[in-house]
Every structure is written in C-alpha cells, then in structure tokens.
C-alpha positions in Angstrom: -29.5 -51.3 -9.5 -29.2 -54.3 -11.8 -25.6 -55.5 -12.7 -24.8 -56.9 -16.2 -21.5 -58.4 -17.0 -20.2 -58.5 -20.5 -17.1 -60.0 -22.1 -15.7 -57.0 -24.0 -14.2 -58.8 -27.0 -17.3 -60.8 -27.7 -19.5 -57.8 -27.3 -17.5 -55.6 -29.7 -17.2 -58.4 -32.3 -21.0 -58.8 -32.2 -21.4 -55.1 -32.7 -19.1 -55.3 -35.8 -21.1 -58.3 -37.2 -24.4 -56.5 -36.7 -23.0 -53.1 -37.8 -24.4 -51.4 -34.7 -22.9 -49.1 -32.2 -22.8 -49.9 -28.5 -25.0 -46.8 -28.0 -27.7 -48.4 -30.1 -27.6 -51.5 -28.0 -27.6 -49.5 -24.8 -30.7 -47.5 -25.9 -32.5 -50.9 -26.4 -31.7 -51.9 -22.9 -33.3 -48.8 -21.3 -36.4 -49.7 -19.4 -36.5 -47.2 -16.6 -34.2 -49.2 -14.3 -30.6 -48.1 -13.8 -28.1 -50.8 -14.7 -24.4 -51.1 -14.2 -22.7 -52.7 -17.2 -19.3 -54.2 -16.3 -16.9 -55.1 -19.1 -14.4 -57.9 -18.6 -11.5 -59.1 -20.7 -11.2 -62.7 -21.8 -9.6 -63.6 -18.4 -12.7 -62.3 -16.6 -10.7 -59.3 -15.3 -12.4 -55.9 -14.9 -11.7 -53.4 -17.8 -14.3 -50.7 -17.2 -18.0 -50.1 -16.3 -20.8 -47.9 -17.4 -24.0 -47.0 -15.5 -26.8 -47.2 -18.0 -29.2 -44.3 -17.3 -32.9 -44.6 -17.1 -33.7 -42.4 -20.1 -32.5 -42.3 -23.7 -32.0 -38.5 -23.4 -29.4 -39.0 -20.7 -27.8 -41.8 -22.7 -27.3 -39.4 -25.7 -25.8 -36.8 -23.3 -23.3 -39.5 -22.2 -22.6 -40.4 -25.8 -21.7 -36.8 -26.6 -19.5 -36.5 -23.5 -17.8 -39.8 -24.3 -17.1 -38.7 -27.9 -15.6 -35.4 -26.7 -13.4 -37.0 -24.1 -12.3 -39.7 -26.6 -11.4 -37.0 -29.2 -9.4 -35.1 -26.6 -7.5 -38.2 -25.6 -6.7 -39.0 -29.2 -5.5 -35.4 -29.9 -3.2 -35.7 -26.9 -1.4 -38.7 -28.5 -0.3 -36.6 -31.5 
C-alpha cells in the first residue's frame, strides 16, 4: 500500500480555489493500487487518515457512508 501525506489546511484551501470536492480528487487518484492518505495539521501532527479504495464504486460507497455519519454527528450537536 502506498502512503500519501497531505497538509490538511493547504489541501482544503486548494479544493476551495478549484471548486472541487475531495471526493473528485480522490476519484482521480484511483489507479487500482490501494493508498493510505494521511492528513496532517500545520505542525505536521496526525489529524486523520483515509484508505483510498481501488475502485471508484467503492469510493462512492465511502462517500455516502461519510455523508450519513457526518449528518448524524451534526444532528447530535443540536
């Protein structure tokens, strides 16, 4: 498995500038090889990671699951 390290703030700022979602970028990275994407803060400390699947179909399953879990967490805050 290939490891990719990303500075989270820079990555999300770039997404805003390009008006793209992280899922669009992840889909472009799929090449049949599983990759672990590690997100770091500006101090190079671990924030979270995501294992990029080998297929776009699995990526979109992950996207739906993420959206559901995120919505549940947000609803729990109210």
